[in-house]
C-alpha positions as CSV (number, residue, x, y, z in Angstrom):
1,M,-6.2,2.0,18.9
2,K,-9.4,3.6,20.0
3,K,-11.3,2.2,23.0
4,L,-14.9,1.4,23.2
5,I,-17.1,3.1,25.7
6,F,-18.5,0.8,28.2
7,F,-21.3,2.5,30.1
8,S,-23.6,1.9,32.9
9,F,-26.5,4.0,33.7
10,L,-28.2,3.2,37.0
11,L,-31.8,4.3,36.8
12,M,-33.3,5.5,40.0
13,T,-36.0,3.5,41.5
14,L,-39.1,5.5,41.0
15,V,-41.7,5.6,43.7
16,G,-44.7,3.7,42.5
17,Y,-47.5,5.9,41.6
18,S,-50.8,4.8,42.9
19,Q,-53.7,5.4,40.7
20,V,-56.7,6.6,42.6
21,N,-59.8,4.9,41.3
22,R,-63.0,6.7,42.4
23,Y,-66.3,5.1,41.8
24,S,-69.4,7.1,42.6
25,T,-72.9,7.4,41.5
26,Y,-74.7,10.6,40.9
27,T,-78.0,11.9,39.8
28,P,-78.8,15.0,37.8
29,S,-80.2,16.6,40.8
30,R,-77.2,16.0,43.1
31,Y,-73.4,16.8,43.0
32,E,-71.1,15.2,45.5
33,P,-67.6,17.0,45.6
34,R,-64.3,15.3,46.4
35,S,-63.1,15.4,49.9
36,F,-60.0,17.4,50.9
37,D,-58.2,14.1,51.6
38,E,-58.9,12.8,48.1
39,L,-57.6,16.0,46.5
40,A,-54.5,15.9,48.7
41,V,-53.7,12.4,47.7
42,A,-53.9,13.3,44.0
43,A,-51.7,16.3,44.5
44,M,-49.2,14.4,46.5
45,S,-49.0,11.7,43.7
46,L,-48.3,14.4,41.1
47,Q,-45.7,16.0,43.3
48,K,-43.9,12.7,43.9
49,R,-43.9,12.1,40.1
50,Y,-42.6,15.5,39.5
51,E,-39.7,15.1,41.9
52,A,-38.9,11.7,40.6
53,N,-38.8,12.9,37.0
54,Q,-36.8,15.9,38.0
55,Q,-34.2,13.6,39.5
56,Y,-34.4,11.4,36.4
57,L,-33.7,14.5,34.2
58,Y,-30.7,15.6,36.3
59,D,-29.3,12.1,36.1
60,L,-29.7,12.0,32.3
61,K,-27.9,15.4,32.0
62,K,-25.1,14.2,34.2
63,W,-24.8,11.0,32.2
64,I,-24.5,13.0,29.0
65,L,-21.8,15.2,30.4
66,E,-19.8,12.2,31.6
67,L,-20.0,10.6,28.2
68,K,-18.9,13.5,26.1
69,P,-15.2,13.5,27.1
70,Q,-15.0,9.8,26.0
71,I,-16.2,10.5,22.5
72,V,-13.9,11.8,19.8
73,E,-16.1,11.9,16.7
74,Q,-18.0,15.1,16.1
75,Q,-21.2,13.6,14.7
76,F,-21.9,11.7,17.9
77,L,-21.0,14.7,20.1
78,K,-23.6,16.8,18.1
79,R,-26.3,14.2,18.8
80,L,-25.5,14.2,22.5
81,D,-25.6,18.0,22.6
82,K,-29.1,17.9,21.0
83,E,-30.4,15.5,23.7
84,Y,-28.8,17.7,26.4
85,K,-30.4,20.8,25.0
86,D,-33.8,19.1,24.8
87,L,-33.6,18.2,28.5
88,T,-32.7,21.7,29.4
89,D,-35.7,23.0,27.4
90,I,-38.2,21.0,29.4
91,E,-36.5,21.4,32.8
92,D,-38.9,24.1,34.0
93,G,-42.0,22.4,32.4
94,D,-44.5,20.0,33.8
95,L,-42.1,17.2,34.6
96,A,-44.9,15.1,36.3
97,R,-46.1,14.2,32.9
98,A,-42.6,13.8,31.2
99,T,-41.9,10.2,32.2
100,K,-42.4,8.8,28.7
101,Y,-40.3,11.6,27.1
102,L,-37.4,11.1,29.6
103,K,-37.4,7.4,28.9
104,Q,-37.3,8.1,25.1
105,T,-34.3,10.4,25.8
106,E,-32.5,7.7,27.7
107,N,-33.1,5.3,24.8
108,A,-31.8,7.9,22.4
109,V,-28.6,8.3,24.4
110,R,-28.1,4.5,24.5
111,E,-28.6,4.4,20.7
112,I,-25.9,7.1,20.3
113,I,-23.5,5.1,22.4
114,S,-24.2,1.9,20.4
115,D,-23.7,3.7,17.1
116,Y,-20.5,5.2,18.4
117,N,-19.2,1.8,19.4
118,V,-20.0,0.4,16.0
119,W,-18.1,3.3,14.4
120,V,-15.1,2.7,16.7
121,N,-15.0,-1.0,15.8
122,Q,-14.9,0.0,12.1
123,Q,-12.2,2.5,12.7
124,N,-10.1,-0.1,14.7
125,S,-10.6,-2.7,11.9
126,Q,-9.5,-0.2,9.2
127,S,-6.6,0.9,11.4
128,Q,-5.4,-2.6,11.9
129,T,-5.7,-3.4,8.2
130,S,-3.8,-0.2,7.4
131,S,-1.2,-1.0,10.0
132,N,-0.6,-4.5,8.6
133,Y,-0.4,-3.1,5.1
134,N,2.1,-0.5,6.1
135,Q,4.1,-2.9,8.1
136,N,4.3,-5.3,5.2
137,N,4.9,-2.5,2.8
138,N,7.7,-1.0,4.9
139,S,9.3,-4.4,5.2
140,K,9.1,-4.9,1.4
141,Q,10.4,-1.5,0.8
142,S,13.3,-1.9,3.2
143,Y,14.4,-5.2,1.5
144,A,14.2,-3.6,-2.0
145,E,16.0,-0.4,-0.9
146,K,18.7,-2.5,0.8
147,G,19.1,-4.7,-2.2
148,F,19.5,-1.7,-4.5
149,E,22.0,-0.1,-2.1
150,L,24.1,-3.3,-2.1
151,Q,23.8,-3.6,-5.9
152,Q,25.2,0.0,-6.3
153,N,28.1,-1.0,-4.0
154,G,28.9,-4.1,-6.1
155,E,27.8,-6.5,-3.4
156,F,25.7,-8.5,-5.8
157,A,25.2,-11.7,-3.8
158,D,23.8,-9.8,-0.8
159,A,21.7,-7.8,-3.2
160,V,20.2,-10.9,-4.7
161,Y,19.3,-12.1,-1.1
162,N,17.5,-8.9,-0.3
163,Y,15.6,-8.8,-3.6
164,T,14.6,-12.4,-3.0
165,Q,13.2,-11.6,0.5
166,H,11.2,-8.8,-1.1
167,L,9.8,-11.1,-3.7
168,K,8.5,-13.5,-1.1
169,T,5.6,-11.1,-0.5
170,D,5.6,-9.3,-3.8
171,Q,6.4,-12.0,-6.3
172,N,5.0,-10.1,-9.4
173,N,7.2,-7.0,-8.8
174,T,9.0,-7.0,-12.2
175,D,11.2,-4.1,-11.3
176,V,12.7,-6.1,-8.5
177,L,12.9,-9.2,-10.7
178,F,14.8,-7.1,-13.3
179,L,17.3,-5.8,-10.7
180,R,17.9,-9.3,-9.3
181,A,18.5,-10.6,-12.8
182,M,21.2,-8.0,-13.4
183,C,22.9,-9.0,-10.1
184,K,22.7,-12.7,-11.1
185,S,24.4,-11.8,-14.4
186,E,27.2,-10.0,-12.6
187,L,27.7,-13.2,-10.5
188,G,27.8,-15.4,-13.6
189,D,24.4,-17.0,-12.8
190,R,23.2,-16.7,-16.3
191,F,20.5,-19.4,-16.0
192,G,19.1,-17.7,-12.9
193,A,19.1,-14.3,-14.7
194,I,17.3,-15.9,-17.7
195,N,14.7,-17.3,-15.4
196,D,14.0,-13.8,-14.0
197,Y,13.8,-12.3,-17.4
198,D,11.4,-15.0,-18.6
199,K,9.1,-14.1,-15.6
200,I,9.2,-10.5,-16.7
201,I,8.4,-11.4,-20.3
202,E,5.4,-13.5,-19.1
203,M,3.9,-10.4,-17.5
204,E,4.7,-8.1,-20.5
205,G,1.7,-5.8,-20.9
206,K,0.2,-6.7,-17.6
207,V,2.4,-4.5,-15.4
208,K,3.9,-1.1,-15.8
209,P,7.7,-1.1,-15.3
210,N,9.5,1.7,-13.6
211,V,13.2,0.8,-13.8
212,Y,13.5,-1.0,-17.2
213,K,12.3,-1.1,-20.8
214,M,11.1,-4.3,-22.4
215,S,13.7,-3.9,-25.1
216,T,16.4,-4.1,-22.4
217,V,14.8,-7.3,-21.0
218,Y,15.0,-9.0,-24.4
219,N,18.5,-7.7,-24.9
220,N,19.7,-8.8,-21.5
221,K,18.3,-12.3,-21.9
222,A,20.0,-12.5,-25.3
223,Y,23.3,-11.4,-23.8
224,C,23.0,-14.2,-21.2
225,L,22.5,-16.7,-24.0
226,V,25.5,-15.3,-25.8
227,G,27.5,-16.0,-22.7
228,L,26.2,-19.6,-22.7
229,K,27.1,-19.8,-26.4
230,N,23.4,-20.3,-27.3
231,Y,23.7,-18.0,-30.3
232,K,20.8,-19.5,-32.2
233,E,18.2,-18.7,-29.5
234,A,19.8,-15.3,-28.7
235,L,19.7,-13.8,-32.2
236,P,15.8,-13.5,-32.5
237,L,15.7,-12.0,-29.0
238,V,18.2,-9.2,-29.8
239,N,16.5,-8.6,-33.1
240,K,13.3,-8.1,-31.2
241,A,15.0,-5.7,-28.9
242,L,16.3,-3.6,-31.8
243,D,12.8,-3.6,-33.4
244,M,11.5,-2.1,-30.2
245,D,14.4,0.4,-29.6
246,K,17.3,1.3,-32.0
247,S,18.6,4.1,-29.8
248,E,20.5,2.1,-27.2
249,A,24.2,1.4,-27.9
250,Y,24.3,-1.7,-25.8
251,I,21.7,-3.5,-27.9
252,W,23.7,-3.0,-31.1
253,D,26.8,-4.1,-29.1
254,T,25.0,-7.3,-28.1
255,R,24.2,-8.2,-31.6
256,G,27.7,-7.2,-32.8
257,E,29.3,-9.5,-30.3
258,L,26.9,-12.3,-31.3
259,Y,27.7,-11.8,-35.0
260,Y,31.4,-12.1,-34.2
261,H,30.9,-15.5,-32.4
262,I,29.0,-16.9,-35.3
263,G,31.5,-15.7,-37.9
264,E,29.5,-12.9,-39.4
265,Y,32.5,-10.4,-39.1
266,E,31.3,-7.7,-41.5
267,K,27.9,-7.6,-39.7
268,S,29.7,-7.5,-36.4
269,V,31.8,-4.5,-37.6
270,K,28.7,-2.7,-38.9
271,D,26.7,-3.2,-35.6
272,M,29.7,-2.1,-33.5
273,D,30.0,1.0,-35.7
274,K,26.4,1.8,-34.9
275,A,27.0,1.2,-31.1
276,I,30.1,3.4,-31.0
277,S,28.3,6.2,-32.9
278,I,25.7,6.3,-30.1
279,Q,28.1,5.8,-27.2
280,E,31.7,4.7,-27.1
281,N,32.4,1.7,-24.9
282,A,35.3,-0.7,-24.4
283,N,33.4,-3.9,-25.5
284,S,32.4,-2.5,-28.9
285,F,35.9,-1.4,-29.7
286,Y,37.3,-4.8,-28.5
287,F,34.9,-6.9,-30.6
288,R,35.2,-4.6,-33.6
289,G,39.0,-5.1,-33.3
290,L,38.6,-8.9,-33.2
291,S,36.3,-8.8,-36.3
292,N,38.7,-6.5,-38.2
293,L,41.5,-9.0,-37.4
294,K,39.4,-11.8,-39.0
295,L,38.9,-9.5,-42.0
296,N,42.7,-9.0,-42.3
297,K,42.4,-5.3,-41.4
298,K,45.2,-5.3,-38.9
299,S,45.7,-1.6,-38.6
300,K,42.1,-0.9,-37.8
301,A,42.1,-3.9,-35.4
302,C,45.1,-2.5,-33.5
303,S,43.6,0.9,-33.3
304,D,40.4,-0.6,-31.9
305,F,42.3,-2.6,-29.3
306,S,44.2,0.5,-28.2
307,K,40.9,2.4,-27.7
308,A,39.3,-0.5,-25.9
309,G,42.3,-0.6,-23.5
310,E,41.9,3.2,-22.9
311,L,38.3,2.5,-21.9
312,G,39.3,-0.2,-19.5
313,E,39.3,-3.5,-21.4
314,S,42.4,-5.3,-20.2
315,K,42.1,-8.1,-22.6
316,A,42.7,-5.6,-25.4
317,Y,46.4,-5.4,-24.4
318,E,46.8,-9.1,-24.8
319,E,45.6,-8.8,-28.4
320,I,48.0,-5.9,-29.0
321,T,50.9,-8.0,-27.6
322,K,50.0,-10.9,-29.9
323,N,49.0,-9.0,-33.1
324,C,50.2,-5.4,-33.1
325,N,54.0,-5.6,-32.5
């Protein structure tokens, strides 16, 4: 925080200058010269004024030199340098008649100080605003980063807490909403996840996401609804996701699982074929196996269960025990 310059400039008490008023009469035929005493008084007055102004000038120069170390902005230093130079230029001149000029110089220096203090106030205000912003921003950033770190480590409940703290001061951050929704899904909080996905959908087109695609948002909401057995509401959402992006295996997988639950087994097999062609995953093999069982294709079903087990789906071995021995 910069400090304001508080100055005091004690002007010297100038000796009062007496004006000699001379009233005389004359005629064209007679000239009456001034006396020596009168001439001496006038000279003494000019000498006193010269000495007083000389001291005034020295005090002004000293004042400027004392001010300069307290000023950090170049534009104001240049203005002070100019006033100092002007004083130096008249130093050997007729200072007896420089009273008005010296007073103008003093006022100019006072104006420089005033302008500088205004500038400092502005800088302090901007600095405080920036500091508050950075403090808030750093706080938000730390909560978001901590949440993401916890999410990566599988500590979903703590991640949700940190994301929530971030959103208290950044409630329209859809990236954080998306990450929190994913953590809620992992914790089985499907209604909470759907609520976050709905907030993101409300802001679709108004914000630019960095960590998600809108097709994923629609898919993930649909998958939460599948988990809640709300298949009727889920189907148009996953269809919308596929209209937006047909390149993601997990979207085909979502619809394939949904089709299995509503008894559309051939459609389920078809969608799981598509998902597996893009990227093999345990869930696709598992639900394709279940659909093949319903279609009385036991050999294909057992092969799918075996592959699902290899990829980490433990429930597949239960199906093998029941149906493939």
